[in-house]
Structures are given as C-alpha cells and as structure tokens.
N, CA, C and O atoms as CSV, one atom per row, in Angstrom:
chain,resi,resn,atom,element,x,y,z
A,1,MET,N,N,170.001,84.195,77.192
A,1,MET,CA,C,170.656,83.781,75.961
A,1,MET,C,C,169.627,83.746,74.841
A,1,MET,O,O,168.432,83.557,75.068
A,2,THR,N,N,170.116,83.929,73.658
A,2,THR,CA,C,169.214,83.902,72.520
A,2,THR,C,C,169.609,82.835,71.515
A,2,THR,O,O,169.305,82.949,70.328
A,3,GLU,N,N,170.283,81.803,71.986
A,3,GLU,CA,C,170.714,80.761,71.056
A,3,GLU,C,C,169.532,79.974,70.531
A,3,GLU,O,O,168.454,79.982,71.126
A,4,PRO,N,N,169.736,79.294,69.415
A,4,PRO,CA,C,168.657,78.486,68.866
A,4,PRO,C,C,168.255,77.417,69.869
A,4,PRO,O,O,169.081,76.949,70.653
A,5,THR,N,N,167.008,77.039,69.842
A,5,THR,CA,C,166.523,76.040,70.789
A,5,THR,C,C,166.684,74.616,70.282
A,5,THR,O,O,166.260,73.679,70.957
A,6,GLY,N,N,167.281,74.427,69.118
A,6,GLY,CA,C,167.536,73.073,68.622
A,6,GLY,C,C,166.336,72.500,67.895
A,6,GLY,O,O,165.568,73.231,67.269
A,7,LYS,N,N,166.180,71.183,67.983
A,7,LYS,CA,C,165.115,70.494,67.249
A,7,LYS,C,C,163.742,70.892,67.778
A,7,LYS,O,O,163.585,71.212,68.956
A,8,ASN,N,N,162.761,70.867,66.899
A,8,ASN,CA,C,161.415,71.285,67.262
A,8,ASN,C,C,160.480,70.136,67.607
A,8,ASN,O,O,159.296,70.372,67.846
A,9,ASN,N,N,160.967,68.905,67.641
A,9,ASN,CA,C,160.094,67.767,67.955
A,9,ASN,C,C,160.136,67.464,69.452
A,9,ASN,O,O,160.515,66.368,69.863
A,10,ARG,N,N,159.745,68.442,70.254
A,10,ARG,CA,C,159.789,68.331,71.708
A,10,ARG,C,C,158.396,68.124,72.272
A,10,ARG,O,O,157.392,68.494,71.663
A,11,LYS,N,N,158.362,67.516,73.461
A,11,LYS,CA,C,157.090,67.359,74.162
A,11,LYS,C,C,156.606,68.689,74.736
A,11,LYS,O,O,155.408,68.972,74.737
A,12,HIS,N,N,157.558,69.513,75.230
A,12,HIS,CA,C,157.220,70.765,75.897
A,12,HIS,C,C,158.101,71.895,75.385
A,12,HIS,O,O,159.251,71.682,74.999
A,13,LYS,N,N,157.538,73.107,75.389
A,13,LYS,CA,C,158.292,74.291,74.982
A,13,LYS,C,C,159.407,74.555,75.994
A,13,LYS,O,O,159.212,74.431,77.203
A,14,ARG,N,N,160.565,74.918,75.479
A,14,ARG,CA,C,161.694,75.250,76.349
A,14,ARG,C,C,161.784,76.760,76.535
A,14,ARG,O,O,161.518,77.540,75.620
A,15,LEU,N,N,162.168,77.145,77.749
A,15,LEU,CA,C,162.420,78.552,78.049
A,15,LEU,C,C,163.917,78.761,78.177
A,15,LEU,O,O,164.618,77.907,78.718
A,16,ASN,N,N,164.414,79.888,77.686
A,16,ASN,CA,C,165.823,80.205,77.859
A,16,ASN,C,C,166.097,80.512,79.325
A,16,ASN,O,O,165.345,81.248,79.963
A,17,VAL,N,N,167.170,79.948,79.851
A,17,VAL,CA,C,167.572,80.132,81.241
A,17,VAL,C,C,169.102,80.223,81.287
A,17,VAL,O,O,169.776,80.028,80.276
A,18,ASP,N,N,169.621,80.515,82.444
A,18,ASP,CA,C,171.060,80.471,82.696
A,18,ASP,C,C,171.229,79.932,84.110
A,18,ASP,O,O,171.329,80.693,85.072
A,19,ILE,N,N,171.258,78.608,84.219
A,19,ILE,CA,C,171.288,77.934,85.520
A,19,ILE,C,C,172.522,77.035,85.583
A,19,ILE,O,O,172.722,76.197,84.704
A,20,PRO,N,N,173.353,77.204,86.618
A,20,PRO,CA,C,174.496,76.296,86.772
A,20,PRO,C,C,174.011,74.855,86.965
A,20,PRO,O,O,173.010,74.610,87.638
A,21,VAL,N,N,174.738,73.912,86.365
A,21,VAL,CA,C,174.386,72.497,86.493
A,21,VAL,C,C,175.649,71.686,86.734
A,21,VAL,O,O,176.681,71.915,86.103
A,22,LYS,N,N,175.552,70.738,87.651
A,22,LYS,CA,C,176.630,69.778,87.876
A,22,LYS,C,C,176.233,68.514,87.123
A,22,LYS,O,O,175.114,68.020,87.262
A,23,ILE,N,N,177.164,67.995,86.322
A,23,ILE,CA,C,176.882,66.814,85.508
A,23,ILE,C,C,177.780,65.670,85.963
A,23,ILE,O,O,179.003,65.801,85.998
A,24,VAL,N,N,177.152,64.543,86.311
A,24,VAL,CA,C,177.903,63.334,86.634
A,24,VAL,C,C,177.906,62.484,85.368
A,24,VAL,O,O,176.862,62.034,84.896
A,25,LEU,N,N,179.110,62.274,84.830
A,25,LEU,CA,C,179.260,61.506,83.596
A,25,LEU,C,C,179.154,60.014,83.879
A,25,LEU,O,O,179.214,59.588,85.032
A,26,THR,N,N,178.998,59.232,82.835
A,26,THR,CA,C,178.851,57.776,82.964
A,26,THR,C,C,179.994,57.166,83.760
A,26,THR,O,O,179.784,56.233,84.534
A,27,GLU,N,N,181.215,57.694,83.571
A,27,GLU,CA,C,182.389,57.155,84.261
A,27,GLU,C,C,182.476,57.613,85.710
A,27,GLU,O,O,183.354,57.160,86.444
A,28,GLY,N,N,181.577,58.506,86.137
A,28,GLY,CA,C,181.590,59.007,87.497
A,28,GLY,C,C,182.273,60.357,87.651
A,28,GLY,O,O,182.209,60.961,88.722
A,29,ASP,N,N,182.928,60.843,86.594
A,29,ASP,CA,C,183.550,62.172,86.649
A,29,ASP,C,C,182.457,63.231,86.762
A,29,ASP,O,O,181.340,63.041,86.281
A,30,VAL,N,N,182.798,64.356,87.410
A,30,VAL,CA,C,181.846,65.450,87.577
A,30,VAL,C,C,182.371,66.681,86.840
A,30,VAL,O,O,183.535,67.054,86.989
A,31,VAL,N,N,181.505,67.308,86.044
A,31,VAL,CA,C,181.841,68.551,85.351
A,31,VAL,C,C,180.765,69.580,85.654
A,31,VAL,O,O,179.641,69.240,86.025
A,32,ARG,N,N,181.130,70.836,85.487
A,32,ARG,CA,C,180.167,71.921,85.694
A,32,ARG,C,C,179.897,72.597,84.360
A,32,ARG,O,O,180.799,72.779,83.542
A,33,ALA,N,N,178.637,72.967,84.157
A,33,ALA,CA,C,178.213,73.608,82.914
A,33,ALA,C,C,177.042,74.527,83.249
A,33,ALA,O,O,176.802,74.830,84.418
A,34,ASN,N,N,176.311,74.972,82.219
A,34,ASN,CA,C,175.125,75.809,82.411
A,34,ASN,C,C,173.978,75.285,81.568
A,34,ASN,O,O,174.160,74.881,80.420
A,35,LEU,N,N,172.784,75.301,82.165
A,35,LEU,CA,C,171.575,75.041,81.392
A,35,LEU,C,C,171.267,76.322,80.636
A,35,LEU,O,O,171.246,77.399,81.232
A,36,CYS,N,N,171.029,76.225,79.330
A,36,CYS,CA,C,170.693,77.422,78.546
A,36,CYS,C,C,169.216,77.446,78.178
A,36,CYS,O,O,168.679,78.504,77.851
A,37,ASN,N,N,168.550,76.293,78.227
A,37,ASN,CA,C,167.102,76.256,78.047
A,37,ASN,C,C,166.564,75.065,78.826
A,37,ASN,O,O,167.291,74.115,79.118
A,38,LEU,N,N,165.273,75.133,79.160
A,38,LEU,CA,C,164.724,74.161,80.102
A,38,LEU,C,C,163.228,73.993,79.890
A,38,LEU,O,O,162.512,74.959,79.626
A,39,SER,N,N,162.765,72.748,80.009
A,39,SER,CA,C,161.333,72.430,80.044
A,39,SER,C,C,161.160,71.314,81.070
A,39,SER,O,O,162.137,70.867,81.672
A,40,VAL,N,N,159.932,70.867,81.271
A,40,VAL,CA,C,159.720,69.776,82.222
A,40,VAL,C,C,160.177,68.435,81.674
A,40,VAL,O,O,160.238,67.454,82.414
A,41,SER,N,N,160.499,68.378,80.381
A,41,SER,CA,C,160.912,67.101,79.801
A,41,SER,C,C,162.354,67.075,79.292
A,41,SER,O,O,162.833,66.028,78.857
A,42,GLY,N,N,163.055,68.222,79.342
A,42,GLY,CA,C,164.422,68.221,78.858
A,42,GLY,C,C,165.088,69.564,79.014
A,42,GLY,O,O,164.507,70.510,79.546
A,43,ALA,N,N,166.339,69.636,78.532
A,43,ALA,CA,C,167.110,70.865,78.687
A,43,ALA,C,C,168.177,70.965,77.608
A,43,ALA,O,O,168.502,69.989,76.932
A,44,GLY,N,N,168.708,72.167,77.467
A,44,GLY,CA,C,169.884,72.422,76.663
A,44,GLY,C,C,171.006,72.802,77.598
A,44,GLY,O,O,170.806,73.592,78.520
A,45,ILE,N,N,172.180,72.256,77.375
A,45,ILE,CA,C,173.341,72.496,78.226
A,45,ILE,C,C,174.443,73.087,77.363
A,45,ILE,O,O,174.762,72.528,76.313
A,46,THR,N,N,175.034,74.205,77.777
A,46,THR,CA,C,176.178,74.746,77.059
A,46,THR,C,C,177.448,74.199,77.694
A,46,THR,O,O,177.602,74.197,78.916
A,47,TYR,N,N,178.364,73.728,76.828
A,47,TYR,CA,C,179.604,73.114,77.293
A,47,TYR,C,C,180.629,73.195,76.165
A,47,TYR,O,O,180.247,73.186,74.995
A,48,PRO,N,N,181.930,73.274,76.489
A,48,PRO,CA,C,182.949,73.439,75.442
A,48,PRO,C,C,183.122,72.250,74.496
A,48,PRO,O,O,183.655,72.419,73.400
A,49,VAL,N,N,182.686,71.054,74.891
A,49,VAL,CA,C,182.841,69.881,74.025
A,49,VAL,C,C,181.492,69.212,73.801
A,49,VAL,O,O,180.574,69.353,74.609
A,50,ALA,N,N,181.383,68.485,72.697
A,50,ALA,CA,C,180.139,67.785,72.357
A,50,ALA,C,C,179.991,66.523,73.203
A,50,ALA,O,O,180.949,66.054,73.818
A,51,ALA,N,N,178.780,65.988,73.223
A,51,ALA,CA,C,178.487,64.722,73.901
A,51,ALA,C,C,177.877,63.775,72.887
A,51,ALA,O,O,177.146,64.208,71.995
A,52,ASP,N,N,178.165,62.501,73.011
A,52,ASP,CA,C,177.623,61.508,72.084
A,52,ASP,C,C,176.132,61.291,72.331
A,52,ASP,O,O,175.700,61.150,73.475
A,53,ALA,N,N,175.354,61.265,71.256
A,53,ALA,CA,C,173.926,60.970,71.375
A,53,ALA,C,C,173.743,59.603,72.011
A,53,ALA,O,O,174.471,58.660,71.702
A,54,GLY,N,N,172.769,59.505,72.896
A,54,GLY,CA,C,172.471,58.251,73.579
A,54,GLY,C,C,173.120,58.115,74.937
A,54,GLY,O,O,172.696,57.286,75.742
A,55,VAL,N,N,174.153,58.923,75.213
A,55,VAL,CA,C,174.830,58.858,76.505
A,55,VAL,C,C,173.873,59.334,77.598
A,55,VAL,O,O,173.113,60.281,77.399
A,56,VAL,N,N,173.920,58.670,78.748
A,56,VAL,CA,C,173.087,59.058,79.887
A,56,VAL,C,C,173.950,59.821,80.893
A,56,VAL,O,O,175.019,59.363,81.295
A,57,LEU,N,N,173.458,60.986,81.283
A,57,LEU,CA,C,174.132,61.846,82.250
A,57,LEU,C,C,173.247,61.992,83.481
A,57,LEU,O,O,172.032,61.810,83.404
A,58,GLU,N,N,173.849,62.317,84.601
A,58,GLU,CA,C,173.079,62.641,85.802
A,58,GLU,C,C,173.247,64.133,86.048
A,58,GLU,O,O,174.367,64.614,86.217
A,59,LEU,N,N,172.136,64.867,86.070
A,59,LEU,CA,C,172.168,66.316,86.235
A,59,LEU,C,C,171.738,66.707,87.641
A,59,LEU,O,O,170.827,66.110,88.215
A,60,HIS,N,N,172.406,67.717,88.186
A,60,HIS,CA,C,172.067,68.290,89.488
A,60,HIS,C,C,171.988,69.804,89.314
A,60,HIS,O,O,172.980,70.442,88.960
A,61,PHE,N,N,170.803,70.382,89.562
A,61,PHE,CA,C,170.639,71.827,89.491
A,61,PHE,C,C,169.543,72.249,90.450
A,61,PHE,O,O,168.836,71.408,91.005
A,62,VAL,N,N,169.402,73.556,90.645
A,62,VAL,CA,C,168.449,74.089,91.618
A,62,VAL,C,C,167.537,75.091,90.925
A,62,VAL,O,O,167.993,75.921,90.138
A,63,VAL,N,N,166.235,75.004,91.227
A,63,VAL,CA,C,165.277,76.000,90.745
A,63,VAL,C,C,164.624,76.671,91.949
A,63,VAL,O,O,164.551,76.092,93.033
A,64,ASN,N,N,164.157,77.884,91.746
A,64,ASN,CA,C,163.477,78.616,92.814
A,64,ASN,C,C,161.973,78.420,92.680
A,64,ASN,O,O,161.397,78.641,91.615
A,65,THR,N,N,161.349,78.004,93.772
A,65,THR,CA,C,159.902,77.835,93.809
A,65,THR,C,C,159.324,78.750,94.888
A,65,THR,O,O,160.069,79.441,95.582
A,66,ARG,N,N,158.037,78.754,95.026
A,66,ARG,CA,C,157.404,79.567,96.068
A,66,ARG,C,C,157.840,79.122,97.467
A,66,ARG,O,O,157.833,79.921,98.403
A,67,GLN,N,N,158.213,77.870,97.605
A,67,GLN,CA,C,158.650,77.337,98.893
A,67,GLN,C,C,160.156,77.510,99.117
A,67,GLN,O,O,160.666,77.155,100.180
A,68,GLY,N,N,160.865,78.048,98.131
A,68,GLY,CA,C,162.309,78.252,98.266
A,68,GLY,C,C,163.074,77.502,97.189
A,68,GLY,O,O,162.505,77.076,96.184
A,69,ARG,N,N,164.366,77.349,97.412
A,69,ARG,CA,C,165.228,76.678,96.438
A,69,ARG,C,C,164.948,75.178,96.457
A,69,ARG,O,O,164.913,74.558,97.520
A,70,TYR,N,N,164.748,74.598,95.267
A,70,TYR,CA,C,164.405,73.180,95.161
A,70,TYR,C,C,165.466,72.472,94.308
A,70,TYR,O,O,165.629,72.791,93.130
A,71,PRO,N,N,166.191,71.507,94.905
A,71,PRO,CA,C,167.207,70.776,94.148
A,71,PRO,C,C,166.589,69.726,93.225
A,71,PRO,O,O,165.703,68.972,93.628
A,72,ILE,N,N,167.065,69.690,91.990
A,72,ILE,CA,C,166.640,68.693,91.016
A,72,ILE,C,C,167.820,67.771,90.731
A,72,ILE,O,O,168.919,68.233,90.421
A,73,GLN,N,N,167.589,66.487,90.836
A,73,GLN,CA,C,168.582,65.475,90.453
A,73,GLN,C,C,167.875,64.513,89.520
A,73,GLN,O,O,166.906,63.859,89.906
A,74,VAL,N,N,168.368,64.426,88.269
A,74,VAL,CA,C,167.647,63.644,87.271
A,74,VAL,C,C,168.623,63.048,86.255
A,74,VAL,O,O,169.629,63.666,85.908
A,75,LYS,N,N,168.313,61.849,85.790
A,75,LYS,CA,C,169.079,61.253,84.689
A,75,LYS,C,C,168.520,61.821,83.384
A,75,LYS,O,O,167.316,62.033,83.241
A,76,ALA,N,N,169.434,62.063,82.436
A,76,ALA,CA,C,169.033,62.647,81.156
A,76,ALA,C,C,169.845,62.005,80.042
A,76,ALA,O,O,171.043,61.761,80.186
A,77,GLN,N,N,169.173,61.735,78.931
A,77,GLN,CA,C,169.837,61.130,77.781
A,77,GLN,C,C,170.119,62.199,76.729
A,77,GLN,O,O,169.252,63.002,76.385
A,78,VAL,N,N,171.360,62.188,76.226
A,78,VAL,CA,C,171.740,63.133,75.177
A,78,VAL,C,C,170.997,62.771,73.896
A,78,VAL,O,O,171.056,61.633,73.430
A,79,VAL,N,N,170.294,63.759,73.332
A,79,VAL,CA,C,169.524,63.568,72.112
A,79,VAL,C,C,170.290,64.103,70.907
A,79,VAL,O,O,170.327,63.467,69.854
A,80,HIS,N,N,170.895,65.268,71.067
A,80,HIS,CA,C,171.641,65.896,69.976
A,80,HIS,C,C,172.559,66.958,70.555
A,80,HIS,O,O,172.461,67.290,71.736
A,81,ASN,N,N,173.456,67.495,69.728
A,81,ASN,CA,C,174.232,68.660,70.110
A,81,ASN,C,C,174.661,69.391,68.854
A,81,ASN,O,O,174.788,68.800,67.782
A,82,PHE,N,N,174.880,70.686,69.006
A,82,PHE,CA,C,175.320,71.496,67.875
A,82,PHE,C,C,176.205,72.619,68.393
A,82,PHE,O,O,176.100,73.031,69.549
A,83,LEU,N,N,177.072,73.102,67.525
A,83,LEU,CA,C,177.992,74.173,67.866
A,83,LEU,C,C,177.283,75.511,67.717
A,83,LEU,O,O,176.643,75.775,66.699
A,84,TYR,N,N,177.401,76.353,68.742
A,84,TYR,CA,C,176.797,77.676,68.719
A,84,TYR,C,C,177.711,78.637,69.471
A,84,TYR,O,O,177.940,78.466,70.668
A,85,LYS,N,N,178.228,79.633,68.787
A,85,LYS,CA,C,179.103,80.646,69.392
A,85,LYS,C,C,180.242,80.026,70.200
A,85,LYS,O,O,180.414,80.346,71.376
A,86,ASN,N,N,181.005,79.156,69.586
A,86,ASN,CA,C,182.200,78.538,70.176
A,86,ASN,C,C,181.920,77.605,71.357
A,86,ASN,O,O,182.847,77.230,72.074
A,87,GLN,N,N,180.673,77.231,71.566
A,87,GLN,CA,C,180.323,76.237,72.580
A,87,GLN,C,C,179.302,75.284,71.972
A,87,GLN,O,O,178.621,75.611,71.000
A,88,TYR,N,N,179.215,74.120,72.558
A,88,TYR,CA,C,178.190,73.180,72.124
A,88,TYR,C,C,176.942,73.360,72.973
A,88,TYR,O,O,177.018,73.607,74.176
A,89,VAL,N,N,175.811,73.232,72.333
A,89,VAL,CA,C,174.536,73.124,73.042
A,89,VAL,C,C,174.158,71.655,72.963
A,89,VAL,O,O,173.922,71.115,71.882
A,90,ILE,N,N,174.105,71.023,74.118
A,90,ILE,CA,C,173.804,69.596,74.215
A,90,ILE,C,C,172.350,69.453,74.643
A,90,ILE,O,O,171.982,69.846,75.750
A,91,GLY,N,N,171.533,68.895,73.775
A,91,GLY,CA,C,170.121,68.694,74.083
A,91,GLY,C,C,169.917,67.368,74.778
A,91,GLY,O,O,170.357,66.326,74.293
A,92,VAL,N,N,169.240,67.411,75.926
A,92,VAL,CA,C,168.987,66.184,76.686
A,92,VAL,C,C,167.499,66.036,76.967
A,92,VAL,O,O,166.756,67.016,77.030
A,93,SER,N,N,167.088,64.794,77.135
A,93,SER,CA,C,165.722,64.451,77.505
A,93,SER,C,C,165.756,63.811,78.887
A,93,SER,O,O,166.516,62.870,79.117
A,94,PHE,N,N,164.933,64.317,79.813
A,94,PHE,CA,C,164.910,63.763,81.168
A,94,PHE,C,C,164.320,62.362,81.152
A,94,PHE,O,O,163.383,62.080,80.405
A,95,MET,N,N,164.881,61.478,81.991
A,95,MET,CA,C,164.479,60.076,81.969
A,95,MET,C,C,163.689,59.618,83.202
A,95,MET,O,O,162.747,58.837,83.071
A,96,ASP,N,N,164.053,60.084,84.369
A,96,ASP,CA,C,163.473,59.502,85.579
A,96,ASP,C,C,163.069,60.549,86.610
A,96,ASP,O,O,163.254,60.340,87.809
A,97,MET,N,N,162.533,61.642,86.167
A,97,MET,CA,C,162.172,62.707,87.098
A,97,MET,C,C,160.983,62.283,87.955
A,97,MET,O,O,159.983,61.781,87.441
A,98,SER,N,N,161.101,62.489,89.254
A,98,SER,CA,C,160.007,62.154,90.160
A,98,SER,C,C,158.852,63.131,89.955
A,98,SER,O,O,159.036,64.208,89.388
A,99,LYS,N,N,157.667,62.751,90.415
A,99,LYS,CA,C,156.496,63.626,90.288
A,99,LYS,C,C,156.716,64.926,91.054
A,99,LYS,O,O,156.316,65.995,90.592
A,100,GLU,N,N,157.346,64.840,92.216
A,100,GLU,CA,C,157.600,66.032,93.023
A,100,GLU,C,C,158.586,66.968,92.325
A,100,GLU,O,O,158.400,68.185,92.342
A,101,GLN,N,N,159.630,66.413,91.713
A,101,GLN,CA,C,160.577,67.243,90.975
A,101,GLN,C,C,159.903,67.870,89.758
A,101,GLN,O,O,160.125,69.045,89.465
A,102,ALA,N,N,159.088,67.104,89.055
A,102,ALA,CA,C,158.372,67.625,87.888
A,102,ALA,C,C,157.432,68.751,88.305
A,102,ALA,O,O,157.303,69.742,87.587
A,103,ARG,N,N,156.774,68.612,89.453
A,103,ARG,CA,C,155.890,69.659,89.959
A,103,ARG,C,C,156.677,70.934,90.253
A,103,ARG,O,O,156.270,72.024,89.850
A,104,ALA,N,N,157.805,70.798,90.956
A,104,ALA,CA,C,158.626,71.961,91.303
A,104,ALA,C,C,159.187,72.631,90.050
A,104,ALA,O,O,159.187,73.858,89.948
A,105,LEU,N,N,159.661,71.836,89.105
A,105,LEU,CA,C,160.199,72.382,87.870
A,105,LEU,C,C,159.104,73.073,87.059
A,105,LEU,O,O,159.319,74.153,86.509
A,106,GLY,N,N,157.941,72.452,86.988
A,106,GLY,CA,C,156.807,73.059,86.284
A,106,GLY,C,C,156.408,74.380,86.908
A,106,GLY,O,O,156.123,75.343,86.196
A,107,GLU,N,N,156.385,74.439,88.237
A,107,GLU,CA,C,156.053,75.679,88.933
A,107,GLU,C,C,157.076,76.768,88.603
A,107,GLU,O,O,156.713,77.910,88.319
A,108,TYR,N,N,158.347,76.404,88.645
A,108,TYR,CA,C,159.402,77.364,88.311
A,108,TYR,C,C,159.208,77.921,86.901
A,108,TYR,O,O,159.305,79.130,86.691
A,109,LEU,N,N,158.936,77.048,85.944
A,109,LEU,CA,C,158.794,77.470,84.551
A,109,LEU,C,C,157.562,78.345,84.340
A,109,LEU,O,O,157.619,79.302,83.569
A,110,VAL,N,N,156.462,78.041,85.002
A,110,VAL,CA,C,155.247,78.854,84.886
A,110,VAL,C,C,155.497,80.261,85.430
A,110,VAL,O,O,155.107,81.249,84.807
A,111,VAL,N,N,156.147,80.349,86.592
A,111,VAL,CA,C,156.435,81.658,87.177
A,111,VAL,C,C,157.402,82.436,86.287
A,111,VAL,O,O,157.211,83.630,86.058
A,112,LEU,N,N,158.438,81.765,85.786
A,112,LEU,CA,C,159.406,82.421,84.906
A,112,LEU,C,C,158.728,82.959,83.652
A,112,LEU,O,O,158.968,84.101,83.259
A,113,GLN,N,N,157.893,82.155,83.029
A,113,GLN,CA,C,157.197,82.585,81.811
A,113,GLN,C,C,156.267,83.762,82.109
A,113,GLN,O,O,156.173,84.696,81.312
A,114,SER,N,N,155.588,83.720,83.245
A,114,SER,CA,C,154.693,84.803,83.632
A,114,SER,C,C,155.467,86.112,83.849
A,114,SER,O,O,155.020,87.175,83.419
A,115,LEU,N,N,156.609,86.033,84.505
A,115,LEU,CA,C,157.434,87.219,84.729
A,115,LEU,C,C,157.921,87.805,83.408
A,115,LEU,O,O,157.943,89.023,83.233
A,116,ARG,N,N,158.303,86.953,82.501
A,116,ARG,CA,C,158.794,87.433,81.202
A,116,ARG,C,C,157.691,88.079,80.387
A,116,ARG,O,O,157.940,89.054,79.678
A,117,ARG,N,N,156.488,87.558,80.473
A,117,ARG,CA,C,155.355,88.161,79.746
A,117,ARG,C,C,155.059,89.559,80.268
A,117,ARG,O,O,154.742,90.469,79.501
A,118,ARG,N,N,155.167,89.718,81.589
A,118,ARG,CA,C,154.909,91.042,82.192
A,118,ARG,C,C,155.940,92.065,81.762
A,118,ARG,O,O,155.644,93.258,81.696
A,119,GLN,N,N,157.163,91.603,81.467
A,119,GLN,CA,C,158.244,92.514,81.079
A,119,GLN,C,C,158.144,92.937,79.613
A,119,GLN,O,O,158.792,93.900,79.203
A,120,GLU,N,N,157.352,92.236,78.836
A,120,GLU,CA,C,157.235,92.550,77.398
A,120,GLU,C,C,156.401,93.790,77.161
A,120,GLU,O,O,156.203,94.191,76.014
C-alpha cells in the first residue's frame, strides 16, 4: 500500500505491510482488519469505520521470523485516524509488548526492510 503514514511524531519508522489482524474491542467483540503499516512501537490499521482516540484495543497478528511464524498479542491505544480511499487508517501505539514479542517484531521488520532495499 502507498497510503500516507499519518503523523510524523513517532518513536520508530513504520514500514508499509498488509497483515491480517484480529482486534478484540473493549466490549469483547472481535473484528478482523488489516495492518497497513507497522513498527516496533505501533501500527496503522485499515478498517471501514473510525475509532475514538484513547480507546484501547487488543491486537492479534502473526509475523514471520527466522524461527517461523510468531504470534503477536498486544494491547494498543488509538492515537488518531483519518479517511483514506474510502477506509479509515487507525493509528495505534503499542502499550504492553513483551521483550520477546518486540524482538520477534523487530527481526521481522529488519528482514522486510532489507528485502525491500534489495528490490530497489
């Protein structure tokens, strides 16, 4: 995807991705969406409706590492959202990622960035 990456006051650079994500809402309902960008500290989620800033969501997604598929389960707070091509991009900041999950996610992002550089 080539959508805008949103606000620029981030801790880490985000990479564009297309990863299915299961979202557990505050009320316990589960919805499915896609991550459109990702860093070790947050993500962008494409979804047909906006989310209120400050809401806490529970995200479940999988990244590929050298050791295989690694499941990530993390709480994330909605920071902002904006309309882009008939969908909302919901920007979230990760809240409670374990060190092991952060390591796996960081490894995934480094490999992804390296592969993309080779393709340029």
